[in-house]
MITOR-754971 format. One record per atom (N, C-alpha, C): y, z, x. Coordinates in steps of 0.1 Angstrom, whole numbers, plus 5000, padded with zeros to 4 digits. Atoms other than C-alpha are relative to their C-alpha. Last residue first. Layout:
YZX...
# end
This chain:
499650095013318111935403499549875003499350124998316412165430500349924987500850114997315412505419500949875003499850115010317612795425499049905003499249945013317913125446500049894991498650034998317112955480500750044989499950125003313212955478501549944998500550094991312913245497500249844998499349964987315213455477499449925010498550065001313913325444500850015012500150144994310413445454501149924999499450075010311213815450500149855006499949935013309014085466500349894988501549975005307713885497500150054985500750145005311313735500498750024996499650055012312614095498499749854994500749945010310214215524500749954986501550055002311213945548499450084989499950135005315114005541498649954999500050005015314514375546500349874993501049935007312914355579500449984984501350095000315314105592499150054991499650125008318314325582498949904998500149925014316714635598500149874991501450005003316114405630500050074986500750155001319714295631498450024997499550075012321114645625499349884997500649935011318814805649500649944987501150075001320214545675499050064989499750135008323614665666498849925000499849995015322615015674500149894994501149935006321014945707500250014983500750125002324014705717498650054993499450085012326315005710499049884998500249955014324215235732500549924988501550025003323814975761499650064987500450135002327614915761498550004994499650015016328315295761499649874996500849895005326315305796500450004983501250074999328014975807499050104992500250125008331315105800498649955000501150054994331415455813499549904993500150164996334715505801498949955008500050004987334315895804500449855005499149924993335215965769500349995014498750065006333015695757501250065005499850124992330215775779501449944995499349954985330416165768500249845007498549944999330216035731500550055015499250125003327115805740501550044996499950094987325216065759501149884996499249914994325716335728500349905013498749975007324316045702500950085012498550064994321715915725501150054995500050155007319016175718501049915006500150084988318016505737500149864994501250105001319016705706500249925011500450034987321417005713498749925000501549934997321617105676499549975011500149875007325517055672498450075005498949924993325716755695499650144997500749984988322616595680500850085010501249935003324116645646499250045014499349855002327416495657498950104999499349944987325416185670500550125000500949884994322716185641500950035011499849855007325015995616499450105008498449955001325315695641500350134993499649984988321315685643501550035005500649894994320715735608500450015014499349895003323315485599499450135006498749964993321815235622500950124995500349994985318415245605501350055010500449845000319815295569499650045014498949914997321614965571499650165003499450084989318914675570501350105006500649994985316814915551500749955009499449914993319114905522499650045014499150044992317814585510500850085008500650064988314814745501500949945009500449894993316614965474499349945015499249934993318514695463499750115010499350104993315614465453501050095010500349974985313514775442500949915009499149904995315014775406499850015017498650074998313314435399501050105006500050124991309914575408501449955001500149954985310414915392500149875007498649934995311614755358500050055014498850095002308614495355501150095005500150135001305014605364501449924999500850074986305214955374500149874999499249984990307415065344499649965014498450065000305914885319500750025010500150144996302314995332501349924999500150034984303315355333499949865003498849974994304715345295499849985016499749844994301515205283501250005007500449994986301814855266500350165003500849885000302314885226499350015016501550054999303514545221499050105000500550055012306814705211498749954997500249885004307114885245499649974982501249954994306814545261499650114993501150085004309614395239498550065003500149965015311814705246498949924992500849865000311214645283499850024983501150004999312014285279499250145001500850055011315214345262498449995003500050155004316714535291499049964988499250035010317614915290499949854996501049945012314715025312500849954988500950105004316514775339499250064987499550145003319714945340498849924996499549995015318115295340500649864995501249985011315815175369500850024986500650125003319015065389498850004991498950075009320915385384499449864999499849975016318115595393500849904993501250045007317415395426500050034984500150135002321015425435498849954994498850025008321315805430500049864997500449955013318015865447501149964991500950085002319115645479499450064983499450145003322215825480499049904995499149965011320816185482500749864994501049985010318016055506500850014988500950115002320515935530499249984987499050085007322716235529499549864996499349965014319616465534501049914992500450085011318016245560500650054987499550144998320016385592499849924988498450014999319416745583500649865000499449975012315816715573501450015000500450135009314816495602500550044987498950114997316816735625499649894991498849935004314317025611501249895001499649985017311416835609501250044996499450135005311216715647500350004985498449995002310617065659500849894993499449875009307117105652501350004999500450015015306416735661500650124995499050075005308316785697499749984983498749935000305917075704501449934993500049925014302916885694501350095000499750075011304016625720499850064987498650045000304516895747500349894987499449885005301017045742501749954996500249965011299516705745500850134992501449945001301116645778499850004984500750005015304116455787498650055000500750115005305516565822499250004984501250024995308216845822499149864994500250054987311816795819498650005004498950084997312117035789499849975016500350144997308717145783501149925003500750054985309417495790499649885000499350024985312317505768499049995009499949884995310217425735500650015014501249954994310917095720500250145006501350095002313316875702498850045006500750084991316617095705498649944991499250104995318117375680498949925011500650125005316017585658500549875005499150134995316717895675499249904997500250124994315118195656501049905006499949984985316018555648499549875008501150024995314718495612500150025017500949955009317718595590498550005007499649885008320618575614498750054993500149904988319118305639500350134992501649964994317718095610500250105009500849925007321018145592498550025005499349865000323318025620499250084989499949914988321517735629500350154998501549974997320817615591499950065014500449885008324517645585498650045002499449864997325517455617499350114991500949964988322917175608500650145004501349945006324617145572499050065014499749895005328017115587498750084995499849914990326716845611500450154994501149974992325416635582500050125010500150094989328516665560498650045008500249944988327616815526499849925013498949944997329116615497499850095013498950104998326416345495501450065006500250084988323516575499501249925004499949904988325016835475499549915010498649974996325616545449500250085011499450114996322116425452501550045003500350024986320616775449500549875005499449884992322516835417499549975017498750045001321416505402500850095010499850094991317816585412501549955002500349944989317916915393500149895012498649934997319816745363499750075013499150104998316816475362501550105005500350084988314216745364501149915005499849914992315716935336499949975015501049904998315716625318500650105008499449895008318816405310499150114999498449985001317016105319500250134992499749865006313216145325501650034998500950005012312415775333500150144991499650115008315515765358498949994985498649955006315116105373500349884988500249895011311316035376501250034993500750055010312015695396499950114987499150115010314615835417499549964987499049925006312516135427500849934992500549935012309415935434501150074992500650105009311415685458499550054988499150055011313915945473499349904990499549915010311216145491501049954987501249935005309115905507500650084990500750085009312115675515499050074992498950055014314415915528499249954991499549895010311516085549500749964989501149985008310415745564500250124989500050145011313915665574498650014992499049985012314216025590500049894989500549915006310815965612500950044986501150025009311815645621499550094991499550105007315315745635498849944990499049945010313916055651500549924988500749935008311315845669500750084989500950105009313715595679499250084992499050025009316315865692499049904992499549895010313516045711500749964989501350015006312415695728500250134988500250125009315915635738498850004989499049995011316415975751499949894990500849965012313215965772501150004989501249955000315315775800499250044987500249965015318915705790498650065002499349895007320015765827499650014985500449884993317215575843500950114992501249965005317915265821499550145005500249965014321415295829498650034993500450125011320815245865500150074988501750065004322015565882500349864992500450084989325415685895498649975003501149934997325815935867499549935013500049875001329315845860498850085007499049964990329315485870500350165000499149875006326315425850500750045012500049904994324815085859501050094996498649974995324014775839499750155008499049965009321314735812501450045007499249924992318814545832501350024993500249845003316214425808500850095011501149974990316314065823499650144998501150095002318113935789498950045012500549955014320614255792498549904999500949914996321114135831499350084986501350044994322213795820499150125005501050065010324513955794498749965007500749925007326314175820498949964988500749944992326813895844499450144993501150064998328213705817498950055011501050005014330413955804498849925003500649885000331914035840498949994987501050034990332613645843499350155000501150105005334513645810498850005011500949945012336413965820498949894996499650045015337613815853498950034990500250145006336113995885500649974987499050094993337514295904499949874992498949975009335314535880501449905004499650155003332114355898501350024992500350015016330514715901500449864994501649965003330414675940499649994986500750114996333914525942498750004997499850115011335314805922499549875003500749985014333315055941500449904992501550044998334614915975499250024986500250134999338214925964498649954999499750035014338015285951499649855002501249975008336315375986500449934983501050094993339215196005498750044989499850125007341915375980498949905004500550114989340515705990500049864992500950115004342415935966499849905011499750134996343716265978499349894996500850064987343216555958500449875003499449974987345716755938499249935010500749904991343316795908500750025014499549875008345516595886499450115006498749974999345116315913500650114994500149954986341316345913501750035002500749864997341316305876500350055012499049915008343716015874499550145001498849984991341615825902500950104994500149934988338515865883501150055007500349875006340115745851499750125010498649965001341215445872500050154993499349954986337615405884501350034998500649914997336115425847500650065016501450004999338415165834499650125005500449964988342015095824498349985000499350044989343115075788499550065014499249904996340315115761500849965014498849975007339414795748500750085005498850044990336814675775501450034993500049904990334014865756500949965010499849855005334814675724500250085012498649995005335114335740500550144997499350004988331514395756501549985000500349874992330314485721500750005013499249905006331914185704500050135006498750044997330213935728501150124995499849974987327114115726501149985005499749844999327314105689500150025015498749965005327813725692500150154999499150084991324713665712501550044997499849914989322813895689500949955011499349875003323613685659500350095012498450014998322913365680500750134993499750024987319213485684501750005003499849884990318613665652500649975013498649965004319113325631500350125009499150074991315913195648501450054997500249954986313813495633501049915008499249904998315513405599499550075013498750025002314413055599500850125003499550074987311013135612501649985001500249924989310213375582500649965014498849905003311713125557499850105012498650064994309412865574501150094997499950024985306213095571501649955004499749874995307113185534500149995015
# end
Protein backbone atom coordinates (compact mmCIF):
# COMPACT_ATOMS: atom_id res chain seq x y z
CA UNK A 1 0.00 0.00 0.00
CA UNK A 2 2.88 2.34 0.83
CA UNK A 3 4.53 1.77 -2.56
CA UNK A 4 1.22 2.44 -4.32
CA UNK A 5 0.84 5.66 -2.32
CA UNK A 6 4.37 6.76 -3.28
CA UNK A 7 3.81 5.96 -6.97
CA UNK A 8 0.58 7.95 -7.09
CA UNK A 9 2.25 10.84 -5.30
CA UNK A 10 5.15 10.91 -7.77
CA UNK A 11 2.77 10.85 -10.76
CA UNK A 12 1.26 14.12 -9.53
CA UNK A 13 4.47 16.06 -10.22
CA UNK A 14 4.71 15.57 -14.02
CA UNK A 15 0.92 15.82 -14.23
CA UNK A 16 0.94 19.28 -12.67
CA UNK A 17 3.82 20.34 -14.92
CA UNK A 18 1.91 19.33 -18.04
CA UNK A 19 -1.21 21.06 -16.70
CA UNK A 20 0.74 24.26 -16.08
CA UNK A 21 1.91 24.21 -19.71
CA UNK A 22 -1.67 23.70 -20.95
CA UNK A 23 -3.02 26.44 -18.66
CA UNK A 24 -0.40 28.91 -19.86
CA UNK A 25 -1.22 28.05 -23.46
CA UNK A 26 -4.93 28.59 -22.77
CA UNK A 27 -4.47 32.00 -21.18
CA UNK A 28 -2.36 33.00 -24.21
CA UNK A 29 -5.00 31.87 -26.72
CA UNK A 30 -7.07 35.11 -26.94
CA UNK A 31 -5.60 37.50 -29.51
CA UNK A 32 -3.51 40.30 -28.05
CA UNK A 33 -2.93 40.82 -24.34
CA UNK A 34 -4.08 43.06 -21.51
CA UNK A 35 -2.08 46.05 -22.74
CA UNK A 36 -3.55 45.83 -26.23
CA UNK A 37 -7.02 45.67 -24.68
CA UNK A 38 -6.12 48.75 -22.61
CA UNK A 39 -4.96 50.61 -25.73
CA UNK A 40 -8.20 49.75 -27.55
CA UNK A 41 -10.29 50.98 -24.61
CA UNK A 42 -8.39 54.27 -24.36
CA UNK A 43 -8.69 54.86 -28.11
CA UNK A 44 -12.42 54.10 -27.96
CA UNK A 45 -12.76 56.82 -25.32
CA UNK A 46 -10.84 59.23 -27.53
CA UNK A 47 -7.86 59.37 -25.20
CA UNK A 48 -4.25 59.65 -26.35
CA UNK A 49 -2.23 56.49 -25.86
CA UNK A 50 1.18 56.98 -24.25
CA UNK A 51 3.29 54.55 -26.28
CA UNK A 52 6.33 54.97 -24.02
CA UNK A 53 4.25 53.97 -20.99
CA UNK A 54 2.87 50.96 -22.87
CA UNK A 55 6.38 49.90 -23.92
CA UNK A 56 7.59 50.28 -20.30
CA UNK A 57 4.71 48.15 -18.98
CA UNK A 58 5.26 45.51 -21.67
CA UNK A 59 8.93 45.26 -20.70
CA UNK A 60 8.17 45.33 -16.96
CA UNK A 61 5.63 42.50 -17.19
CA UNK A 62 7.78 40.48 -19.60
CA UNK A 63 5.20 40.59 -22.40
CA UNK A 64 7.93 41.47 -24.90
CA UNK A 65 9.67 38.11 -24.34
CA UNK A 66 9.02 34.89 -26.30
CA UNK A 67 6.12 32.79 -25.04
CA UNK A 68 8.33 29.92 -23.84
CA UNK A 69 10.41 32.36 -21.78
CA UNK A 70 7.27 33.89 -20.32
CA UNK A 71 6.14 30.39 -19.38
CA UNK A 72 9.38 29.56 -17.56
CA UNK A 73 9.24 32.83 -15.63
CA UNK A 74 5.63 32.12 -14.65
CA UNK A 75 6.39 28.48 -13.71
CA UNK A 76 9.37 29.41 -11.55
CA UNK A 77 7.21 31.98 -9.84
CA UNK A 78 4.53 29.36 -9.13
CA UNK A 79 7.11 27.04 -7.58
CA UNK A 80 8.18 29.90 -5.28
CA UNK A 81 4.61 30.84 -4.35
CA UNK A 82 4.55 33.87 -6.67
CA UNK A 83 1.35 33.72 -8.75
CA UNK A 84 2.31 36.67 -10.90
CA UNK A 85 1.07 40.23 -11.20
CA UNK A 86 -2.48 41.39 -11.90
CA UNK A 87 -2.43 44.02 -14.64
CA UNK A 88 -5.94 45.29 -13.94
CA UNK A 89 -5.58 45.67 -10.17
CA UNK A 90 -1.87 46.59 -10.34
CA UNK A 91 -1.18 44.27 -7.41
CA UNK A 92 0.39 40.83 -6.97
CA UNK A 93 -2.14 38.09 -7.68
CA UNK A 94 -1.76 36.75 -4.13
CA UNK A 95 -2.97 40.08 -2.73
CA UNK A 96 -5.84 40.31 -5.23
CA UNK A 97 -7.11 36.86 -4.36
CA UNK A 98 -6.84 37.47 -0.62
CA UNK A 99 -9.63 35.80 1.34
CA UNK A 100 -11.40 34.72 -1.84
CA UNK A 101 -9.21 31.64 -2.06
CA UNK A 102 -10.10 30.47 1.44
CA UNK A 103 -13.78 31.27 0.98
CA UNK A 104 -13.72 29.14 -2.18
CA UNK A 105 -11.98 26.24 -0.41
CA UNK A 106 -14.38 26.34 2.55
CA UNK A 107 -17.42 26.50 0.29
CA UNK A 108 -16.13 23.67 -1.92
CA UNK A 109 -15.37 21.39 1.04
CA UNK A 110 -18.69 22.17 2.74
CA UNK A 111 -20.60 21.49 -0.48
CA UNK A 112 -18.71 18.23 -1.06
CA UNK A 113 -19.48 17.02 2.48
CA UNK A 114 -23.11 18.06 2.05
CA UNK A 115 -23.32 16.12 -1.22
CA UNK A 116 -21.91 12.89 0.20
CA UNK A 117 -23.67 13.02 3.57
CA UNK A 118 -27.06 13.58 1.94
CA UNK A 119 -26.75 11.35 -1.14
CA UNK A 120 -25.23 8.32 0.62
CA UNK A 121 -28.18 7.30 2.86
CA UNK A 122 -30.81 8.44 0.32
CA UNK A 123 -29.20 6.42 -2.48
CA UNK A 124 -29.02 3.28 -0.33
CA UNK A 125 -32.60 3.65 0.89
CA UNK A 126 -33.86 4.29 -2.63
CA UNK A 127 -32.22 1.09 -3.88
CA UNK A 128 -33.27 -1.11 -0.96
CA UNK A 129 -36.85 0.24 -1.02
CA UNK A 130 -37.22 0.23 -4.79
CA UNK A 131 -40.56 1.59 -6.06
CA UNK A 132 -41.60 2.71 -2.59
CA UNK A 133 -42.93 6.17 -1.80
CA UNK A 134 -39.48 7.16 -0.55
CA UNK A 135 -37.88 5.89 -3.77
CA UNK A 136 -40.28 7.93 -5.89
CA UNK A 137 -39.61 11.00 -3.71
CA UNK A 138 -35.84 10.56 -4.09
CA UNK A 139 -36.28 10.11 -7.84
CA UNK A 140 -38.25 13.34 -8.03
CA UNK A 141 -35.60 15.20 -6.06
CA UNK A 142 -32.94 13.71 -8.35
CA UNK A 143 -34.67 14.83 -11.52
CA UNK A 144 -35.31 18.27 -10.03
CA UNK A 145 -31.68 18.70 -9.04
CA UNK A 146 -30.41 17.59 -12.44
CA UNK A 147 -32.90 19.72 -14.39
CA UNK A 148 -32.65 22.95 -12.38
CA UNK A 149 -29.52 25.01 -13.19
CA UNK A 150 -27.72 26.16 -10.06
CA UNK A 151 -27.81 29.84 -10.95
CA UNK A 152 -31.57 29.66 -11.66
CA UNK A 153 -32.15 27.96 -8.30
CA UNK A 154 -30.16 30.78 -6.68
CA UNK A 155 -32.30 33.42 -8.40
CA UNK A 156 -35.51 31.70 -7.24
CA UNK A 157 -34.28 31.53 -3.64
CA UNK A 158 -33.15 35.16 -3.67
CA UNK A 159 -36.52 36.31 -5.03
CA UNK A 160 -38.77 34.37 -2.67
CA UNK A 161 -36.61 35.05 0.38
CA UNK A 162 -37.02 38.75 -0.33
CA UNK A 163 -40.76 38.58 -1.22
CA UNK A 164 -41.90 36.23 1.55
CA UNK A 165 -39.52 37.08 4.38
CA UNK A 166 -37.98 40.42 3.37
CA UNK A 167 -34.51 38.89 3.68
CA UNK A 168 -31.43 39.28 1.53
CA UNK A 169 -29.66 35.91 1.49
CA UNK A 170 -26.79 36.94 -0.79
CA UNK A 171 -23.17 37.15 0.29
CA UNK A 172 -21.21 35.06 2.75
CA UNK A 173 -21.39 37.39 5.75
CA UNK A 174 -23.30 40.31 7.19
CA UNK A 175 -22.43 43.68 5.58
CA UNK A 176 -20.71 45.05 8.69
CA UNK A 177 -18.07 42.30 8.53
CA UNK A 178 -17.03 42.91 4.91
CA UNK A 179 -13.40 44.07 4.94
CA UNK A 180 -13.27 43.86 8.75
CA UNK A 181 -10.60 41.84 10.61
CA UNK A 182 -11.41 38.25 11.44
CA UNK A 183 -13.19 37.77 14.76
CA UNK A 184 -15.36 35.06 16.30
CA UNK A 185 -18.49 37.01 15.33
CA UNK A 186 -17.31 37.22 11.70
CA UNK A 187 -16.67 33.47 11.58
CA UNK A 188 -20.16 32.81 13.01
CA UNK A 189 -21.64 35.14 10.39
CA UNK A 190 -19.87 33.20 7.60
CA UNK A 191 -21.15 29.88 8.99
CA UNK A 192 -24.70 31.25 9.19
CA UNK A 193 -24.56 32.37 5.54
CA UNK A 194 -22.69 29.31 4.24
CA UNK A 195 -25.58 26.83 4.17
CA UNK A 196 -27.58 28.68 1.49
CA UNK A 197 -24.91 28.66 -1.28
CA UNK A 198 -23.95 25.15 -0.12
CA UNK A 199 -27.54 24.02 -0.72
CA UNK A 200 -27.74 25.78 -4.11
CA UNK A 201 -24.42 24.51 -5.45
CA UNK A 202 -24.73 21.01 -3.99
CA UNK A 203 -28.21 20.25 -5.33
CA UNK A 204 -27.18 19.00 -8.76
CA UNK A 205 -24.22 17.00 -7.45
CA UNK A 206 -26.36 15.41 -4.76
CA UNK A 207 -29.03 14.45 -7.28
CA UNK A 208 -26.47 12.83 -9.59
CA UNK A 209 -24.87 10.94 -6.69
CA UNK A 210 -28.23 9.59 -5.53
CA UNK A 211 -29.07 8.27 -8.99
CA UNK A 212 -25.61 6.75 -9.47
CA UNK A 213 -25.47 5.02 -6.08
CA UNK A 214 -29.04 3.74 -6.49
CA UNK A 215 -28.20 2.23 -9.88
CA UNK A 216 -25.01 0.60 -8.58
CA UNK A 217 -26.78 -0.82 -5.54
CA UNK A 218 -29.66 -2.22 -7.62
CA UNK A 219 -27.16 -3.93 -9.89
CA UNK A 220 -25.34 -5.54 -6.95
CA UNK A 221 -28.56 -6.59 -5.19
CA UNK A 222 -29.46 -8.76 -8.19
CA UNK A 223 -26.20 -10.72 -8.06
CA UNK A 224 -26.12 -14.41 -7.20
CA UNK A 225 -24.06 -13.95 -4.02
CA UNK A 226 -26.80 -11.76 -2.52
CA UNK A 227 -29.46 -14.34 -3.33
CA UNK A 228 -27.26 -17.03 -1.73
CA UNK A 229 -26.70 -14.91 1.38
CA UNK A 230 -30.44 -14.41 1.75
CA UNK A 231 -31.01 -18.14 1.36
CA UNK A 232 -28.56 -18.77 4.20
CA UNK A 233 -30.67 -16.59 6.46
CA UNK A 234 -28.32 -13.62 6.90
CA UNK A 235 -29.99 -10.46 8.12
CA UNK A 236 -30.82 -7.89 5.38
CA UNK A 237 -28.67 -5.21 7.04
CA UNK A 238 -25.64 -7.50 7.21
CA UNK A 239 -26.08 -8.54 3.58
CA UNK A 240 -26.25 -4.91 2.39
CA UNK A 241 -23.34 -3.58 4.44
CA UNK A 242 -20.94 -6.47 3.92
CA UNK A 243 -21.24 -7.09 0.19
CA UNK A 244 -23.34 -4.95 -2.20
CA UNK A 245 -22.62 -1.61 -0.56
CA UNK A 246 -18.88 -2.17 -0.55
CA UNK A 247 -18.81 -3.04 -4.25
CA UNK A 248 -21.22 -0.24 -5.18
CA UNK A 249 -18.98 2.33 -3.50
CA UNK A 250 -16.20 2.14 -6.11
CA UNK A 251 -17.78 4.57 -8.62
CA UNK A 252 -19.10 6.62 -5.69
CA UNK A 253 -15.58 7.15 -4.33
CA UNK A 254 -14.08 7.64 -7.80
CA UNK A 255 -16.31 10.70 -8.21
CA UNK A 256 -14.30 12.54 -5.54
CA UNK A 257 -11.73 13.32 -8.21
CA UNK A 258 -14.23 15.34 -10.21
CA UNK A 259 -16.70 16.71 -7.69
CA UNK A 260 -14.29 19.25 -6.16
CA UNK A 261 -13.49 21.06 -9.44
CA UNK A 262 -17.14 20.72 -10.53
CA UNK A 263 -18.21 22.46 -7.34
CA UNK A 264 -15.73 25.29 -7.91
CA UNK A 265 -16.54 25.75 -11.60
CA UNK A 266 -20.27 25.33 -11.04
CA UNK A 267 -20.14 27.95 -8.32
CA UNK A 268 -18.90 30.68 -10.68
CA UNK A 269 -22.33 31.79 -11.94
CA UNK A 270 -23.90 31.18 -8.53
CA UNK A 271 -21.24 33.40 -6.96
CA UNK A 272 -22.08 36.18 -9.41
CA UNK A 273 -25.83 35.83 -8.78
CA UNK A 274 -25.51 35.61 -4.99
CA UNK A 275 -22.63 38.10 -4.69
CA UNK A 276 -20.30 35.58 -3.06
CA UNK A 277 -16.69 36.70 -2.40
CA UNK A 278 -15.21 33.58 -4.06
CA UNK A 279 -12.96 32.97 -7.05
CA UNK A 280 -15.80 32.69 -9.57
CA UNK A 281 -16.64 36.38 -10.22
CA UNK A 282 -12.98 37.36 -10.24
CA UNK A 283 -12.16 34.57 -12.71
CA UNK A 284 -14.86 35.77 -15.11
CA UNK A 285 -13.60 39.34 -14.78
CA UNK A 286 -9.97 38.33 -15.40
CA UNK A 287 -10.95 36.39 -18.53
CA UNK A 288 -12.92 39.34 -19.89
CA UNK A 289 -10.07 41.79 -19.31
CA UNK A 290 -7.34 39.31 -20.38
CA UNK A 291 -5.64 39.62 -17.02
CA UNK A 292 -3.64 36.51 -17.88
CA UNK A 293 -1.74 35.84 -14.66
CA UNK A 294 -4.84 36.29 -12.50
CA UNK A 295 -6.82 33.96 -14.78
CA UNK A 296 -3.92 31.50 -14.85
CA UNK A 297 -3.81 31.36 -11.05
CA UNK A 298 -7.50 30.44 -10.90
CA UNK A 299 -7.17 27.82 -13.64
CA UNK A 300 -4.16 26.25 -11.91
CA UNK A 301 -6.15 26.21 -8.68
CA UNK A 302 -8.97 24.25 -10.31
CA UNK A 303 -6.54 21.91 -12.07
CA UNK A 304 -4.74 21.25 -8.79
CA UNK A 305 -8.08 20.41 -7.20
CA UNK A 306 -8.64 17.82 -9.94
CA UNK A 307 -5.23 16.22 -9.35
CA UNK A 308 -5.65 16.20 -5.57
CA UNK A 309 -9.20 14.86 -5.85
CA UNK A 310 -8.11 12.03 -8.16
CA UNK A 311 -5.22 11.22 -5.81
CA UNK A 312 -7.57 11.02 -2.81
CA UNK A 313 -10.08 8.89 -4.70
CA UNK A 314 -7.30 6.52 -5.90
CA UNK A 315 -5.99 6.03 -2.37
CA UNK A 316 -9.48 5.40 -0.98
CA UNK A 317 -10.26 2.98 -3.81
CA UNK A 318 -7.00 1.12 -3.17
CA UNK A 319 -7.92 0.80 0.52
CA UNK A 320 -11.42 -0.42 -0.37
CA UNK A 321 -10.50 -2.76 -3.24
CA UNK A 322 -7.09 -4.55 -3.08
CA UNK A 323 -7.33 -5.42 -6.80
CA UNK A 324 -6.59 -1.79 -7.64
CA UNK A 325 -3.32 -1.48 -5.74
CA UNK A 326 -2.25 -4.99 -6.86
CA UNK A 327 -2.56 -4.09 -10.53
CA UNK A 328 -5.95 -5.67 -11.14
CA UNK A 329 -4.65 -9.23 -11.65
CA UNK A 330 -2.23 -11.69 -10.19
CA UNK A 331 1.00 -12.47 -11.94
CA UNK A 332 1.04 -15.59 -14.10
